[in-house]
Structures are given as C-alpha cells and as structure tokens.
ROGU-787566 format. One line per field, with one value per residue (C-alpha): x, y, z; residue number from 1; residue in three letters. Coordinates in nm, 4 decimals. Layout:
x	[X_...]
y	[Y_...]
z	[Z_...]
k	[NUM_...]
r	[ALA_...]
This chain:
x	[2.0586_1.8022_1.4642_1.2732_1.5251_1.5063_1.1279_1.1596_1.4140_1.2102_0.8977_1.0687_1.1228_1.4978_1.7103_2.0054_2.1114_2.3738_2.5111_2.3086_2.5327_2.5263_2.1488_2.0988_2.3059_2.1169_1.7824_1.9075_2.0031_1.6426_1.3556_1.4387_1.2399_1.2293_1.0423_0.8874_0.8016_0.5337_0.4451_0.0776_0.0946_-0.2471_-0.5683_-0.5071_-0.2306_-0.2254_-0.1357_0.2250_0.2744_0.1772_0.4748_0.6867_0.3863_0.3395_0.7050_0.6303_0.3716_0.6174_0.8819_0.6237_0.5052_0.8657_0.8467_0.9862_0.8357_0.7117_0.6866_0.4905_0.6218_0.3586_0.5471_0.3316_0.6548_0.8401_0.5195_0.5586_0.8568_0.7993_1.0426_1.2100_1.2900_1.1329_0.9720_1.0384_0.9232_0.8547_0.5444_0.2550_0.2559_-0.0521_-0.1607_-0.0626_-0.4324_-0.4591_-0.1495_-0.2982_-0.6210_-0.4257_-0.2319_-0.5590_-0.6902_-0.3683_-0.3347_-0.6788_-0.5870_-0.2668_-0.4374_-0.6897_-0.4103_-0.1523_-0.3560_-0.1688_-0.1566_0.0948_0.3439_0.4294_0.3175_0.2384_0.2433_0.4347_0.4241_0.7528_0.5694_0.6245_0.9999_1.0316_0.7639_0.9344_1.2991_1.5299_1.6832_2.0196_2.0606_1.9563_2.2177_2.4904_2.3981_2.2775_2.3696_2.7363_2.7311_2.6396_2.8585_2.6935_2.9265_2.8074_2.4409_2.4707_2.5883_2.2513_2.0221_1.7255_1.9188_2.1120_1.7916_1.6297_1.9331_1.8745_1.5216_1.5624_1.5882_1.4626_1.6626_1.3700_1.3711_1.7483_1.6874_1.4659_1.7457_1.8635_1.5151_1.4668_1.8066_1.7081_1.3908_1.6010_1.8170_1.5069_1.3411_1.6616_1.6812_1.3086_1.2153_1.5498_1.4793_1.7829_1.6437_1.4709_1.3085_1.1594_1.1628_1.4963_1.4394_1.4897_1.8386_2.0187_1.7893_1.8137_2.1928_2.2125_2.0235_2.2542_2.5571_2.4060_2.3452_2.6990_2.8377_2.6248_2.6180_2.9268_3.2491_3.3981_3.3717_3.1087_2.9009_2.9344_2.7894_2.5054_2.4129_2.4808_2.1827_2.0849_1.8949_1.7162_1.5366_1.3031_1.2918_1.0548_0.7584_0.6876_0.4573_0.5870_0.5377_0.7816_0.5191_0.4816_0.2724_-0.0585_-0.1204_-0.3999_-0.5212_-0.7450_-0.4553_-0.3360_-0.5170_-0.6070_-0.7067_-0.9848_-1.3042_-1.4236_-1.1184_-1.0996_-1.4163_-1.3721_-1.5014_-1.2398_-0.9759_-1.0725_-1.0736_-0.7235_-0.5828_-0.8131_-0.6716_-0.2978_-0.0736_-0.0033_0.3715_0.2894_0.0542_0.3102_0.5117_0.2033_0.0842_0.4158_0.4232_0.0583_-0.0758_0.0410_-0.0237_0.2682_0.4965_0.4140_0.0421_0.1089_0.3065_0.0242_-0.2317_-0.0346_0.0495_-0.3206_-0.5728_-0.4306_-0.7715_-0.8685_-0.5335_-0.6025_-0.9452_-0.7919_-0.5266_-0.7932_-0.9977_-0.7042_-0.5705_-0.9180_-0.9918_-0.6635_-0.7189_-1.0988_-1.2130_-1.3642_-1.7206_-1.6270_-1.4125_-1.7107_-1.9251_-1.6622_-1.6174_-1.9927_-2.0192_-1.7292_-1.8707_-2.2106_-2.0494_-1.8159_-1.9851_-2.3512_-2.3119_-2.2788_-2.4767_-2.5156_-2.6305_-2.2617_-2.1620_-2.0905_-2.4392_-2.5956_-2.9572_-3.1664_-3.5067_-3.7621_-3.9188_-3.5929_-3.6123_-3.9887_-3.9219_-3.6199_-3.2517_-2.9939_-2.7068_-2.4403_-2.6262_-2.7013_-2.3350_-2.2104_-2.4616_-2.3770_-2.0108_-1.8858_-1.7071_-1.5119_-1.4822_-1.6595_-1.9457_-1.6942_-1.5185_-1.8506_-1.9260_-1.5896_-1.6518_-1.9838_-1.8464_-1.5580_-1.7934_-1.6911_-2.0309_-2.3098_-2.6317_-2.7560_-2.5123_-2.6181_-2.3711_-2.4614_-2.3284_-2.5614_-2.4751_-2.8366_-2.9859_-3.2399_-3.3195_-3.6437_-3.7797_-3.8905_-3.5216_-3.4591_-3.3760_-3.6135_-3.5281_-3.6122_-3.2452_-2.9634_-2.6020_-2.3828_-2.0452_-1.7533_-1.4759_-1.3992_-1.3501_-1.5808_-1.9382_-2.2004_-2.5470_-2.8299_-3.1350_-3.4495_-3.6059]
y	[0.3096_0.0440_0.1970_0.0100_0.1193_0.4737_0.4665_0.3488_0.6193_0.8983_0.7971_0.7715_0.3956_0.4124_0.4510_0.2159_-0.0858_-0.3534_-0.3047_-0.0693_-0.1013_-0.4801_-0.4872_-0.2438_-0.4649_-0.7746_-0.6086_-0.4937_-0.8537_-0.9734_-1.0226_-1.1281_-1.2773_-1.0688_-1.0802_-0.8774_-1.0118_-0.9239_-1.0961_-1.1700_-1.0532_-0.8863_-0.9543_-0.6797_-0.4903_-0.1156_0.1395_0.1663_-0.2028_-0.1371_0.0758_-0.2243_-0.3760_-0.0602_-0.1019_-0.4656_-0.3531_-0.1110_-0.3858_-0.6326_-0.3811_-0.3747_-0.7508_-0.8916_-1.1631_-1.0552_-1.2922_-1.1908_-1.3774_-1.3967_-1.4929_-1.7558_-1.8954_-1.5788_-1.4353_-1.7012_-1.4974_-1.1387_-0.8948_-0.6658_-0.4066_-0.0708_-0.2036_-0.0668_-0.3859_-0.7479_-0.8185_-0.9856_-1.3560_-1.4862_-1.8458_-2.0447_-2.0660_-1.6855_-1.6580_-1.9011_-1.7006_-1.3786_-1.5411_-1.6138_-1.2605_-1.0927_-1.3237_-1.2066_-0.8390_-0.8749_-1.0763_-0.7955_-0.5410_-0.7387_-1.0002_-1.3258_-1.5155_-1.7798_-1.6668_-1.2981_-1.2692_-1.5195_-1.5626_-1.8069_-1.8827_-1.9365_-2.1654_-2.4290_-2.4437_-2.2967_-2.4760_-2.8164_-2.7102_-2.9155_-2.6581_-2.8336_-2.8859_-2.5240_-2.3924_-2.6056_-2.5220_-2.1606_-2.0243_-2.0965_-1.8402_-1.5484_-1.3253_-1.2053_-0.9039_-0.8023_-0.8596_-0.6263_-0.3444_-0.3310_-0.0532_-0.2831_-0.4711_-0.1745_0.0135_-0.2859_-0.3768_-0.0585_-0.1705_-0.5464_-0.7917_-1.1470_-1.4411_-1.5518_-1.2130_-1.2331_-1.5381_-1.3417_-1.2250_-1.5822_-1.6901_-1.3997_-1.4657_-1.8325_-1.7200_-1.5445_-1.8556_-2.0707_-1.8319_-1.8081_-2.1864_-2.2476_-1.9545_-1.8022_-1.4784_-1.2529_-0.9381_-0.8606_-0.5198_-0.3573_-0.0638_0.0691_-0.0781_-0.4159_-0.3319_-0.5523_-0.8484_-0.8119_-0.7855_-1.0866_-1.2857_-1.1680_-1.2708_-1.6094_-1.6944_-1.5953_-1.8116_-2.1177_-2.1145_-1.9169_-2.0813_-2.0470_-1.7197_-1.8756_-1.9887_-1.6482_-1.4835_-1.7346_-1.6792_-1.3059_-1.1530_-0.8003_-0.5971_-0.2649_-0.0589_0.2407_0.5352_0.4855_0.7017_0.9864_1.2845_1.6376_1.6782_1.3916_1.1446_0.7955_0.7912_0.6032_0.6724_0.8792_0.9431_0.6394_0.4180_0.2722_0.3122_-0.0503_-0.2012_-0.4031_-0.1903_-0.3396_-0.1844_0.1409_0.2394_0.3230_0.6733_0.7238_0.5750_0.8308_1.1136_1.0265_1.1051_1.4024_1.5603_1.5052_1.8092_2.0181_1.9299_1.5562_1.5547_1.5104_1.2518_1.0431_1.0681_0.9211_0.6453_0.5433_0.5905_0.4896_0.8216_0.9385_1.1905_1.4560_1.4209_1.4343_1.7562_1.9092_1.8113_1.9434_2.2691_2.3542_2.3922_2.2030_2.0982_1.9544_1.7745_1.6223_1.5078_1.3477_1.1775_1.0403_0.9140_0.7487_0.5661_0.4542_0.3230_0.1286_-0.0311_-0.0686_-0.0377_0.2389_0.1811_0.2284_0.5302_0.6881_0.6367_0.7828_1.0845_1.1441_1.1170_1.3558_1.6136_1.5915_1.6474_1.9288_2.1153_2.0158_1.8487_1.4796_1.1987_1.2166_0.8530_0.7684_0.9530_0.7557_0.6760_0.5696_0.4802_0.6171_0.5017_0.7605_0.7435_0.8703_1.1889_1.2200_1.2378_1.4624_1.3956_1.6217_1.7527_1.5677_1.2350_1.2951_1.3317_1.0641_0.8037_0.8869_0.8250_1.1601_1.4288_1.2180_0.8915_1.0237_1.2561_1.4944_1.5114_1.5971_1.8610_2.0311_2.0127_2.1953_2.4515_2.5264_2.5842_2.2783_2.1069_2.1633_1.9918_2.0331_2.3174_2.5138_2.5618_2.4058_2.6161_2.5144_2.1827_2.1659_2.1966_1.9314_1.7935_1.6377_1.5133_1.8717_1.9671_1.7156_1.8352_1.8091_1.4401_1.3713_1.3216_1.4908_1.5641_1.6012_1.7703_1.7704_2.0130_2.0801_1.7274_1.4817_1.4204_1.1578_1.1205_1.0207_0.8474_0.7587_0.4134]
z	[-1.9568_-2.0485_-2.1376_-1.8641_-1.6003_-1.7304_-1.6914_-1.3318_-1.2540_-1.4136_-1.2221_-0.8829_-0.8532_-0.8035_-0.4928_-0.5356_-0.7391_-0.6807_-1.0344_-1.2493_-1.5557_-1.5378_-1.4891_-1.7767_-2.0071_-1.8916_-1.9680_-2.3084_-2.3880_-2.3542_-2.1091_-1.7545_-1.4673_-1.1484_-0.8213_-0.5421_-0.1987_0.0523_0.3778_0.4555_0.8172_0.7777_0.5830_0.3276_0.1560_0.2113_-0.0523_0.0693_-0.0128_-0.3729_-0.4795_-0.5937_-0.7708_-0.9771_-1.0719_-1.1593_-1.4118_-1.5722_-1.6038_-1.7298_-1.9893_-2.1129_-2.1760_-1.8529_-1.6331_-1.2899_-0.9950_-0.6857_-0.3820_-0.1079_0.2057_0.3697_0.5145_0.6182_0.7710_1.0409_1.1646_1.0506_0.8940_1.1519_0.8817_0.9620_1.2811_1.6292_1.7991_1.7184_1.5113_1.6846_1.6031_1.4227_1.3676_1.0600_0.9712_0.9761_0.7570_0.5021_0.4949_0.4460_0.1590_-0.0229_0.0256_-0.0823_-0.3827_-0.4995_-0.4472_-0.6465_-0.9186_-0.9687_-0.9911_-1.1902_-1.3768_-1.3237_-1.6530_-1.5483_-1.8137_-1.7892_-1.4281_-1.1560_-0.7781_-0.5604_-0.1866_-0.0018_0.2389_-0.0328_0.0366_0.3864_0.5904_0.5976_0.6176_0.8349_1.0691_1.1123_0.7377_0.6727_0.9167_0.7595_0.4024_0.4247_0.7666_0.7060_0.4206_0.6489_0.8608_1.1806_1.1845_0.8385_0.9214_1.2199_0.9933_0.8155_0.9317_0.9963_1.2634_1.4030_1.4847_1.6479_1.8577_2.0563_2.1496_2.1388_1.8508_1.8971_1.7655_1.5500_1.3721_1.3292_1.1082_0.8700_0.6428_0.5901_0.4852_0.2433_0.0883_0.0577_-0.1221_-0.3850_-0.4298_-0.4754_-0.7202_-0.9193_-0.9424_-0.9981_-1.2240_-1.3277_-1.1387_-1.1697_-1.0077_-0.6795_-0.6306_-0.3221_-0.0847_0.0348_0.3814_0.2081_0.0804_0.3330_0.2703_-0.1077_-0.1176_0.1152_-0.1477_-0.4261_-0.2186_-0.1309_-0.4967_-0.5832_-0.2990_-0.3735_-0.7521_-0.8536_-0.9596_-1.3032_-1.4909_-1.7153_-1.4183_-1.2539_-1.5648_-1.5758_-1.2125_-1.1826_-1.0006_-0.9064_-0.6515_-0.6997_-0.4377_-0.4380_-0.1995_0.0917_-0.0030_0.2357_0.2145_0.1859_0.5620_0.6214_0.7417_0.6004_0.2857_0.3042_0.6728_0.8263_1.1773_1.1275_1.0212_0.6920_0.3597_0.2852_-0.0477_0.1153_0.0985_0.4282_0.5986_0.3994_0.2151_-0.1515_-0.0815_0.1921_-0.0396_-0.3057_-0.0537_0.0684_-0.2763_-0.3250_-0.0090_-0.0580_-0.0154_-0.3253_-0.3404_-0.3450_-0.6436_-0.9232_-0.7293_-0.6555_-1.0168_-1.1317_-0.8707_-0.8507_-1.2052_-1.5495_-1.7208_-1.9378_-1.7688_-2.0292_-1.9515_-1.5779_-1.6154_-1.8162_-1.5514_-1.2532_-1.4293_-1.4333_-1.1523_-0.8533_-0.7186_-1.0546_-1.0610_-0.7190_-0.8291_-1.1384_-0.9219_-0.6885_-0.9804_-1.1588_-0.8509_-0.7427_-1.0922_-1.0975_-0.7566_-0.7436_-1.1047_-1.3161_-1.1969_-0.8319_-0.9202_-1.0970_-0.7872_-0.5557_-0.7826_-0.7949_-0.4180_-0.3629_-0.6020_-0.4314_-0.0923_-0.1838_-0.4672_-0.4545_-0.7931_-0.8693_-0.7055_-0.3287_-0.3152_-0.3607_-0.0453_0.2732_0.4004_0.7290_0.8026_1.0892_1.2039_1.0928_1.4368_1.5865_1.3812_1.4296_1.8027_1.7560_1.8187_1.9809_1.7724_1.9694_1.9503_1.5810_1.4861_1.7276_1.6078_1.2455_1.3375_1.2192_1.4162_1.6629_1.8480_2.1594_2.2363_2.3909_2.0526_1.8868_2.1497_2.0826_1.7063_1.7448_1.9901_1.7534_1.4594_1.2604_1.2318_0.9817_0.8743_0.5191_0.4656_0.7753_1.0585_1.3936_1.6820_1.9647_2.1347_2.2566_1.9069_1.8100_1.4642_1.3394_1.0076_0.9437_0.9058_0.6271_0.2753_-0.0209_-0.0544_0.3095_0.3937_0.5854_0.4984_0.8066_0.7713_1.0166_0.9300_0.5661_0.4380_0.6189_0.5108_0.5746_0.4236_0.6597_0.5130_0.7044_0.6972]
k	[1_2_3_4_5_6_7_8_9_10_11_12_13_14_15_16_17_18_19_20_21_22_23_24_25_26_27_28_29_30_31_32_33_34_35_36_37_38_39_40_41_42_43_44_45_46_47_48_49_50_51_52_53_54_55_56_57_58_59_60_61_62_63_64_65_66_67_68_69_70_71_72_73_74_75_76_77_78_79_80_81_82_83_84_85_86_87_88_89_90_91_92_93_94_95_96_97_98_99_100_101_102_103_104_105_106_107_108_109_110_111_112_113_114_115_116_117_118_119_120_121_122_123_124_125_126_127_128_129_130_131_132_133_134_135_136_137_138_139_140_141_142_143_144_145_146_147_148_149_150_151_152_153_154_155_156_157_158_159_160_161_162_163_164_165_166_167_168_169_170_171_172_173_174_175_176_177_178_179_180_181_182_183_184_185_186_187_188_189_190_191_192_193_194_195_196_197_198_199_200_201_202_203_204_205_206_207_208_209_210_211_212_213_214_215_216_217_218_219_220_221_222_223_224_225_226_227_228_229_230_231_232_233_234_235_236_237_238_239_240_241_242_243_244_245_246_247_248_249_250_251_252_253_254_255_256_257_258_259_260_261_262_263_264_265_266_267_268_269_270_271_272_273_274_275_276_277_278_279_280_281_282_283_284_285_286_287_288_289_290_291_292_293_294_295_296_297_298_299_300_301_302_303_304_305_306_307_308_309_310_311_312_313_314_315_316_317_318_319_320_321_322_323_324_325_326_327_328_329_330_331_332_333_334_335_336_337_338_339_340_341_342_343_344_345_346_347_348_349_350_351_352_353_354_355_356_357_358_359_360_361_362_363_364_365_366_367_368_369_370_371_372_373_374_375_376_377_378_379_380_381_382_383_384_385_386_387_388_389_390_391_392_393_394_395_396_397_398_399_400_401_402_403_404_405_406_407_408_409_410_411_412_413_414_415]
r	[UNK_UNK_UNK_UNK_UNK_UNK_UNK_UNK_UNK_UNK_UNK_UNK_UNK_UNK_UNK_UNK_UNK_UNK_UNK_UNK_UNK_UNK_UNK_UNK_UNK_UNK_UNK_UNK_UNK_UNK_UNK_UNK_UNK_UNK_UNK_UNK_UNK_UNK_UNK_UNK_UNK_UNK_UNK_UNK_UNK_UNK_UNK_UNK_UNK_UNK_UNK_UNK_UNK_UNK_UNK_UNK_UNK_UNK_UNK_UNK_UNK_UNK_UNK_UNK_UNK_UNK_UNK_UNK_UNK_UNK_UNK_UNK_UNK_UNK_UNK_UNK_UNK_UNK_UNK_UNK_UNK_UNK_UNK_UNK_UNK_UNK_UNK_UNK_UNK_UNK_UNK_UNK_UNK_UNK_UNK_UNK_UNK_UNK_UNK_UNK_UNK_UNK_UNK_UNK_UNK_UNK_UNK_UNK_UNK_UNK_UNK_UNK_UNK_UNK_UNK_UNK_UNK_UNK_UNK_UNK_UNK_UNK_UNK_UNK_UNK_UNK_UNK_UNK_UNK_UNK_UNK_UNK_UNK_UNK_UNK_UNK_UNK_UNK_UNK_UNK_UNK_UNK_UNK_UNK_UNK_UNK_UNK_UNK_UNK_UNK_UNK_UNK_UNK_UNK_UNK_UNK_UNK_UNK_UNK_UNK_UNK_UNK_UNK_UNK_UNK_UNK_UNK_UNK_UNK_UNK_UNK_UNK_UNK_UNK_UNK_UNK_UNK_UNK_UNK_UNK_UNK_UNK_UNK_UNK_UNK_UNK_UNK_UNK_UNK_UNK_UNK_UNK_UNK_UNK_UNK_UNK_UNK_UNK_UNK_UNK_UNK_UNK_UNK_UNK_UNK_UNK_UNK_UNK_UNK_UNK_UNK_UNK_UNK_UNK_UNK_UNK_UNK_UNK_UNK_UNK_UNK_UNK_UNK_UNK_UNK_UNK_UNK_UNK_UNK_UNK_UNK_UNK_UNK_UNK_UNK_UNK_UNK_UNK_UNK_UNK_UNK_UNK_UNK_UNK_UNK_UNK_UNK_UNK_UNK_UNK_UNK_UNK_UNK_UNK_UNK_UNK_UNK_UNK_UNK_UNK_UNK_UNK_UNK_UNK_UNK_UNK_UNK_UNK_UNK_UNK_UNK_UNK_UNK_UNK_UNK_UNK_UNK_UNK_UNK_UNK_UNK_UNK_UNK_UNK_UNK_UNK_UNK_UNK_UNK_UNK_UNK_UNK_UNK_UNK_UNK_UNK_UNK_UNK_UNK_UNK_UNK_UNK_UNK_UNK_UNK_UNK_UNK_UNK_UNK_UNK_UNK_UNK_UNK_UNK_UNK_UNK_UNK_UNK_UNK_UNK_UNK_UNK_UNK_UNK_UNK_UNK_UNK_UNK_UNK_UNK_UNK_UNK_UNK_UNK_UNK_UNK_UNK_UNK_UNK_UNK_UNK_UNK_UNK_UNK_UNK_UNK_UNK_UNK_UNK_UNK_UNK_UNK_UNK_UNK_UNK_UNK_UNK_UNK_UNK_UNK_UNK_UNK_UNK_UNK_UNK_UNK_UNK_UNK_UNK_UNK_UNK_UNK_UNK_UNK_UNK_UNK_UNK_UNK_UNK_UNK_UNK_UNK_UNK_UNK_UNK_UNK_UNK_UNK_UNK_UNK_UNK_UNK_UNK_UNK_UNK_UNK_UNK_UNK_UNK_UNK_UNK_UNK_UNK_UNK_UNK_UNK_UNK_UNK_UNK_UNK_UNK_UNK_UNK_UNK_UNK]
C-alpha cells in the first residue's frame, strides 16, 4: 500500500475506498490533487468538521495537492446526510459571510499557499446554473432508484425528504466533475456519511468523460471515507451538553476547548491523539502508556496549539493547572468581573454562582448544586444555600475562585 494511504489507515482515517489498489498505484506514480468539501451553514467549523482537514495535511505532507472546497453554492440547499430534518435556510448574505470566516479558519490550520493547498467556492459554478440545461446534462446521468439506496436518503425518507435536498447529491457530484476538470482532482475524501455523494461524483466523471480505454485511465477518479468519529460512550465526538466544540473562540472559549480534550474518556485518548495531532505513532504510544492524566493534558495542549496557536495553548494550560492543582497562572482561568460594591454589601451564594454563570442555567440549578455538595468558593465547600460572601472572604489576591462540580471553575475579580 502507498505510504500516504498507510499513514491514513494507521491513524484511523480509513473506512472504505472505491478502489484502494488503484488509488495506491496512482499515488505511487506521483503527486495527485484531491479535495475535501464543507458547507458554510454556520459561522464556524466545529472540531468534528476538522477530521478530513487533518487528513489533508497528512496527504499534503506526502507531496500531494489539497483543495478545500467551501460550499457557498451547496449551502443554499443543505446536505441531508446525517440530518434528521431539513436544515434551516439562511440568507445568501449570511452564507457569504460564513464563507469568509471559514476560509480564515482553514487558512490558519492549513496555510493556503496557492500551490500545494488552496480553497475554492462552488458558488462560482453553481450559482448561475441553468436548471433545464443542468437536468439535461447532469440529471440524466442519475438513477433515482440507486439514489434511494443510499443511507442518507433512506433515513430521511422515513421522516420526510424535501425535493430541494434530493438535488444535493447531483450538485456534489457536479462539484467533483468541475474540480477534476479545473484542477485535475482525482480523489475526494470525507466522512463515511458522504460515501453516497462521493461515489456519485466518481460515477458522473466516468459517465461524462470516459470513453476509450486511454480516456478512462486519464479520468479515473477515486473516493475515500473515514469512520464517523464517536466517543467510547457511543456519542458523537465534539459534542457537549452546551453544544458543539467550535473553532471560533467567541463560540467556544479557548479554555473550554482545552478542557474538552483534557476531560475525554480514557479509552479515547490514543484515538484522538492519532486523529487530532501530528505526533508520530510511536511517541503517542509512549505517552498513553504512562500516566493517563498527564496524557490527557498533553492531548489538550497539542490540539489547542494546532487549532489556536502555542501562545493560547500555554495560557489555557496555565489556567487549567491553576484551577485544578493550585499551580500555574490563575489569570488564564475563565474570568468574570464583579463590582466591588456588590461584595462589600454581601452577595448570597445562589446569586454569586448564578451571576458568575457557573453551576447551571437557572437559580434552581445552582440551588441543587449547593444542596448536593458540588459548590465551593476558594477551595471551601459551600453547603448552605443562604450563605453570604463579602470582600472579607476573598483570597490573598482579593479574588474568588468558584467551582461547580469537579471540572468547572471561574475566577471572580473585583473592579
């Protein structure tokens, strides 16, 4: 097997391939261009979106050319794959804004140089399509019976699949045809929920550009998918009770991003090291064979540094160590400001935690937290819901550290 493919397989980026032997031979023959697509249906990518882009960097490191397709055109419809209901429609202006934001996120992660990696927007060839011409030229190549065999459509048919969503596979296949013609892309990669869409693109290229044996060889294209990443408890990776783990710090703070990785389950540590870092497998095995908590801290640091930069990772690490071990730099902990006058007058425990936005979404949640023994201030348990705190209860720095449960902390400073 080709060395780059072997790397993907060893690190967990392999579920199925349209022709693994043919793709391996093609890669051995020299660098190829390949692509990954994502639709800008929101203002930020979340960490689950990033799996194929980590694979992109591995393939690029092996000398291949990576193309990031940002679907400013397909986002106008929305991919039904993996969805239980139709996506909420957003305006074209919102989609264009999301394209800009996601382009910047991917550029920071990939480093678009215009040669070995670059981004394209399928709005450029989809937005002005003539529908009748598209149906004659592209729609005639698709079998409805075959489309209905794909899992993405079968699942949705039970709950309701709109006609606009049914068109999505045609558009994604058309993307592959365009990228093959424009940039000589011969491989599309993505999550396994994209298998039907990817193979549709491979078939479309073969139908439109195949012919003689020589032409078939020239236009032979491939698809490769990865397993959908789940946690050891079976839940979708990158999700918390608060929602997705976004790359945008305004949606998921860098500290919370760090803490997500620091708190992953023990059985997931090695898998996530292989998928979400670039450390050699031998080094990963050495790390996970040692102290598991130290391994989790290293995982959190490595992923945060890759996504947000070393400086931000250092701050998150210092804040986490201050919160959990009393070491590090507590100024890097999540911080809220209170008016000094509020503490001079005294504030009740429930209001203190609720205003600091820790311990629950409602005051009733905070009350239960305190009654169940899960709240503390400056390391001292708070068991009385009627307790009151003043500036006299501050630590030596004139501050407070509120803790909810074992993993949530917030630093309160007075102004």
